[in-house]
C-alpha positions, -999 to +999 in steps of 0.1 A: -457+005-775-472-031-776-441-042-756-450-019-727-487-041-727-472-071-727-447-065-696-478-050-680-499-079-689-472-105-676-466-079-640-503-080-633-505-120-640-474-125-617-489-105-587-521-125-594-506-155-588-482-146-562-519-136-546-533-165-550-501-184-538-506-164-502-546-169-498-537-208-506-509-209-479-532-186-456-562-213-459-541-245-459-521-230-424-556-215-406-578-245-420-569-276-435-537-279-408-545-253-387-551-279-352-515-290-364-497-261-363-520-248-330-503-277-313-465-265-323-473-233-316-486-246-279-450-261-278-429-234-287-439-209-266-418-175-247-426-182-212-413-155-187-403-177-156-410-156-120-377-157-102-388-154-063-375-125-043-367-136-006-385-121+016-373-095+042-368-110+075-382-102+108-357-093+140-366-085+174-354-053+191-318-064+195-310-077+161-320-116+170-335-133+138-371-147+143-383-150+107-357-159+081-356-179+046-340-208+032-340-222+000-365-249-007-380-267-037-415-260-054-433-282-081-447-268-111-472-279-140-471-267-171-506-270-194-493-264-229-495-293-251-516-311-226-552-323-231-583-335-202-569-370-201-528-359-198-536-334-172-557-359-151-527-383-153-498-359-147-523-346-117-527-376-102-495-390-104-483-360-087-506-355-057-499-394-054-459-386-050-467-357-029-488-376-005-470-408+000-437-384+009-461-370+036-456-335+017-488-310+015-500-296-015-527-268-023-559-280-023-589-257-008-620-272-024-645-272+009-652-309+005-638-341+022-632-376+009-658-397+004-685-401+013-686-366+001-694-339+027-688-295+025-661-286+050-665-248+047-644-228+072-637-191+078-606-172+077-602-176+115-609-213+112-644-213+124-668-240+112-692-239+084-718-212+081-744-202+055-722-174+050-693-190+043-712-219+017-727-193-005-694-174-008-680-204-022-710-208-050-707-172-057-672-171-063-671-202-079-653-204-117-675-228-128-708-210-119-718-192-151-750-218-163-750-201-197-713-207-202-709-238-188-743-255-192-749-291-181-710-287-163-720-257-133-716-255-100-750-243-081-758-234-049-784-262-047-759-292-053-751-318-026-715-322-020-717-356-042-733-336-073-707-310-072-680-338-072-702-353-101-699-322-120-661-315-118-657-352-131-676-337-164-657-306-164-623-321-161-638-352-179-622-379-157-625-412-165-643-439-145-611-460-142-597-437-115-609-447-079-631-422-057-598-408-037-581-406-070-610-387-086-611-360-053-574-359-054-573-348-091-604-324-087-591-308-058-555-302-078-577-288-108-597-264-090-570-252-071-549-249-104-579-229-120-580-206-085-546-192-099-549-188-136-534-218-148-529-220-186-507-221-215-483-191-199-493-195-164-478-223-149-494-239-117-474-243-082-488-274-068-465-274-037-439-256-018-412-269+004-407-302-008-381-328+001-356-339-020-365-373-027-395-358-043-374-334-066-351-367-075-380-390-082-396-360-108-364-355-126-359-395-128-392-397-144-400-371-173-425-390-187-446-401-159-449-365-148-447-347-181-448-307-180-439-310-140-407-284-137-388-283-099-377-246-089-358-230-067-379-209-042-374-191-006-392-209+023-398-191+053-379-200+088-392-196+122-361-195+141-375-202+175-405-223+166-437-212+188-422-183+196-443-149+191-462-169+169-494-147+170-475-119+166-452-132+135-480-140+119-480-168+087-475-164+051-495-185+027-503-186-011-521-156-026-565-159-030-584-155-059-598-127-039-562-110-029-552-117-065-578-094-078-571-070-054-534-066-061-530-077-092-523-042-102-492-041-078-478-066-097-486-096-080-488-130-096-517-158-091-490-184-077-473-157-053-472-161-012-481-135+005-487-125+043-520-138+058-516-129+096-495-109+119-469-090+109-465-109+078-495-093+065-491-057+079-462-057+068-468-068+035-452-041+013-420-038+033-416-076+031-421-091-002-393-075-020-391-072-062-396-104-080-369-111-114-377-127-143-363-149-168-372-150-203-373-182-220-387-203-254-398-237-249-389-259-279-409-287-293-382-310-277-383-301-245-351-280-244-351-242-228-331-211-247-329-177-230-344-151-253-344-120-233-326-101-207-332-110-170-340-092-143-324-097-110-348-098-077-344-077-051-350-088-014-379-075+010-368-052+037-358-061+076-391-058+098-372-046+134-400-051+160-401-036+194-405-073+210-379-085+236-375-122+224-359-134+255-387-110+278-415-126+255-402-165+263-401-160+295-438-145+295-448-175+277-434-198+297-447-180+328-481-177+310-481-215+299-468-228+335-494-206+354-522-217+337-516-255+337-510-251+373-546-234+378-558-260+358-542-291+373-552-279+410-584-265+407-621-279+406-651-275+391-659-235+388-625-230+406-601-231+381-600-265+366-615-250+332-589-226+331-571-232+298-563-201+283-549-166+286-529-135+275-498-111+286-489-078+274-456-058+284-452-020+270-427+003+272-441+033+299-418+060+281-423+052+242-456+027+241-432+004+227-448-037+226-421-055+247-439-086+245-472-096+232-482-134+243-515-157+235-521-187+254-525-213+238-497-211+209-481-232+186-455-238+163-460-221+132-434-241+113-458-269+109-488-247+105-497-269+074-490-306+090-511-296+125-538-269+110-568-297+117-558-302+154-559-267+159-591-261+144-603-286+169-587-273+197-616-257+218-590-231+237-587-220+198-553-211+199-552-200+164-563-168+183-546-138+192-559-132+226-537-101+232-553-077+207-584-099+202-595-111+231-624-088+249-626-092+286-643-075+313-619-054+335-632-062+369-620-043+398-589-031+372-610-006+362-615+010+396-584+033+393-598+051+362-635+057+378-616+071+406-597+095+387-629+104+366-646+112+401-616+130+416-610+155+381-648+159+374-650+172+411-673+141+418-648+133+448-618+146+468-591+126+476-597+132+515-633+125+514-648+092+533-671+073+522-684+048+546-691+010+535-723+001+548-719-036+531-751-033+508-759+002+487-792+008+490-797+041+471-817+027+443-851+011+460-852-016+431-812-025+430-791-026+461-761-045+454-735-053+480-699-048+484-680-079+478-665-085+512-701-085+528-714-111+505-684-136+514-681-127+548-705-108+563-682-077+566-676-043+557-649-021+549-657+011+571-645+044+563-625+048+540-609+072+510-600+064+476-561+054+484-576+029+504-606+020+487-585+009+457-560-011+483-594-028+494-611-031+460-641-015+477-675-021+456-698+002+478-668+031+474-670+031+438-709+019+436-712+058+453-688+079+430-701+057+396-737+071+408-724+105+416-705+113+387-730+088+358-720+070+329-711+098+305-682+113+323-671+072+328-672+074+289-655+101+288-623+089+306-625+055+298-620+069+260-589+093+271-571+066+287-576+041+256-604+019+268-631+007+241-603+021+212-577+007+193-541+012+203-527+012+166-508-015+170-494-031+139-516-060+136-546-062+116-564-086+139-569-057+168-604-054+178-616-020+197-636-039+225-664-012+242-669+006+265-705+003+284-728+028+278-766+034+271-759+036+230-740+000+235-767-017+257-791-013+230-768-029+203-764-058+224-795-063+243-822-075+217-856-072+241-863-033+234-882-036+273-846-044+287-825-016+264-833+013+288-805+024+307-809+020+341-787+035+376-777-004+382-754-005+351-740+025+363-732+007+395-718-020+377-696-001+347-677+015+374-669-017+393-653-028+360-684-052+352-717-042+332-710-043+291-674-031+292-650-055+277-614-048+267-584-065+253-558-071+271-532-047+251-557-019+259-554-026+299-518-027+294-516+007+276-542+024+305-515+009+332-488+027+312-506+060+310-511+058+345-476+051+353-474+081+324-490+105+346-517+108+321-497+109+288-511+077+263-491+067+237-501+047+203-484+013+209-458+007+185-453-032+177-423-021+147-395-002+156-378+007+124-375-006+086-344-016+069-332-022+035-319-057+034-296-042+003-277-017+024-292-015+057-300+019+055-332+030+071-366+030+052-388+041+078-388+047+115-414+044+138-410+075+164-429+076+199-465+089+189-487+108+220-524+097+214-538+118+243-522+139+273-551+137+302-549+167+326-548+155+360-536+173+390-504+158+410-528+150+441-552+130+416-524+113+407-507+102+442-539+094+456-545+068+425-509+055+427-506+052+463-536+028+465-523+010+438-487+007+455-509-005+490-525-030+468-489-052+463-476-036+497-502-043+518-535-056+502-546-084+476-512-090+462-489-082+487-479-119+495-471-121+458-446-087+464-435-096+499-403-081+500-400-073+465-369-057+454-386-034+430-414-011+442-447-020+420-480-003+415-509-027+404-545-040+407-559-072+407-593-077+391-619-107+392-641-108+368-674-127+369-687-146+336-720-164+337-707-197+333-677-216+346-649-196+370-643-164+369-615-143+350-584-133+365-571-097+356-541-079+370-524-043+358-490-034+371-462-014+365-427-005+380-408+006+393-431+026+411-412+056+413-398+057+380-418+038+360-404+017+332-429-010+320-463-019+326-482-054+322-514-067+318-523-103+325-554-119+321-562-156+325-592-171+311-613-192+342-580-179+366-608-177+394-591-148+412-568-118+403-537-127+426-536-158+405-526-134+370-503-116+397-476-143+399-472-140+356-469-104+362-438-109+390-421-135+363-421-105+342-408-084+369-381-109+377-373-112+339-370-073+331-355-059+365-332-093+368-301-072+368-316-047+397-327-072+419-295-094+414-279-062+426-299-056+455-302-089+467-259-086+465-263-053+486-286-070+508-265-100+515-232-074+519-250-052+544-262-088+565-230-097+562-214-065+581-240-065+604-231-103+617-195-096+618-202-061+641-225-080+662-198-109+665-174-084+676-193-063+706-185-077+737-220-093+752-237-068+778-263-080+805-276-046+801-288-054+762-323-062+759-326-096+738-330-093+703-365-095+697-375-112+658-412-106+652-426-117+617-453-090+605-486-102+606-510-093+579-546-087+586-573-113+575-592-087+561-564-076+536-556-116+529-597-120+515-593-093+491-605-099+455 
């Protein structure tokens, strides 16, 4: 029994000693030597290195690669083990190296170099606004006064004060020059936006040249914790082509990361910002892989977990015909430059922009979507500041975001609305009297009366479209009223989004009493007057439509009232095995009930525009029959806008086109771009027609030479058709 008590006592004593030893060890590790061991832990940490998946390629309808990838180098900075002084030294060295090599790095701090001023811009590149300024201060990571005390950013600070506050936050030494301090602040601020921490490195630059990589690897002491990773960089295979459609990518913003982090996005990820790159982000992105590594104190890395292979993003196949797109862009640029070079004040010298859209009539597929001016996306970072300063705003996709008065191109719709609603018959004759005098307080004149003191006389609806008679459409507009016009405009998709796969698309708007109240500030002027309806009927007033809407409107007429959703994407295919991920089938949005009599009357009017009317000079002896309508839209300042809609071939339409030239003077000027588009699209048919004509002429000549001359045969008469002066004056 005594032996048992002794053994029990010894056991308790041993347990007490062991407990004391454990407590002492913990006290020593955590209290006495805690700082030292924390530094060791910081330098011995498991890091999951992301292996980026290549984004999917973007192809045209025939498989031509428009956007692909190349392997590039990215520069990453890791935070582990560095205090503010060391971080400042590394950030200064890296930014200096990048600047000396003309390489862009990430820095979105909205303050320029000394003397310091704010430089706020919205996502479309527009200048400083109070909203953008306030948003930046509200979203700033150092706005919390309680948390950061005298080191916080507030909206009452000047740019100088903000810089001085950042110097305190980052403990920037006075030894650095103002330029060096600004570079350090900008890069570190960007790093903070992207969650820079011990376990999250910061990608400061992408697609750097090999000289930078060599310098970093040769100077590990100068570039402490700076690593180089292989990454994929977007390549635009035909620089400058379809820029506004393809869009761009960029580093994910704090707002985008917050919205998408649950989808697996990292703070250094590249994401689609505009165009197809943005709309098809979920298809193009792919799945990143990971490589687990243990960073040792001596800097060596040892893999400790299994790798996950990256999965490339899917291919996006567009409906665009890249050859037709290039031809259209070239014609658009050439025509605009010619009008500007040969114009005078208020007669085309101010023409500097425009858009052209081509749609497949049978399917609604977008074959061409051109906006001018454009730019080379592969040089976006390099020329960004120049693009912002350009008054013509090349960053803006006018084809889907620009809204324009349709002018007389709206008259076929007014005709359809009047005919279908019973306010007009196809054979009815209305006499143009020059000045429309129905209202006592508003009496607009027909364009031909204003310009030449002439009238169109008695005409039917087809002739009214051919001659673009304002008087005729004043009368039918008054008869049916704005409600009927609005109803039919909606049926044809005017003032509605077309559904094209571009987030930049806007809806525009059709003139209406409701819309007038929105845009007119004076309450006394908000009432809808009869004169407003007259102007709406001829495509003026408050109606503003996008070029893509106008093209789809023309396609709907050509397609006998069947309106499609406009598709820019043909299909999505797996980059792994080529299988179809998603097919974008033609989708009918509306089928408009129109009688054959109405359709024929309107279409014949549009045929006469190109055969005998305002566009007859452009399409004289053209091998393909065309239906079209010119439009000259008046503006408050500068030259008129030029608008043209058309479709061809007339008897079996394949494509519809809309062209808008800002300050292009007259609709006929836009018609030259339309003809160029038809020349390219129908080049085989035109070539065959020319060959057949040449053969027929050769056969006729051979027959004539083989026949004996006869004194009784009348002399051959050659007469050139003479167009009336009236037809040549049409708008």
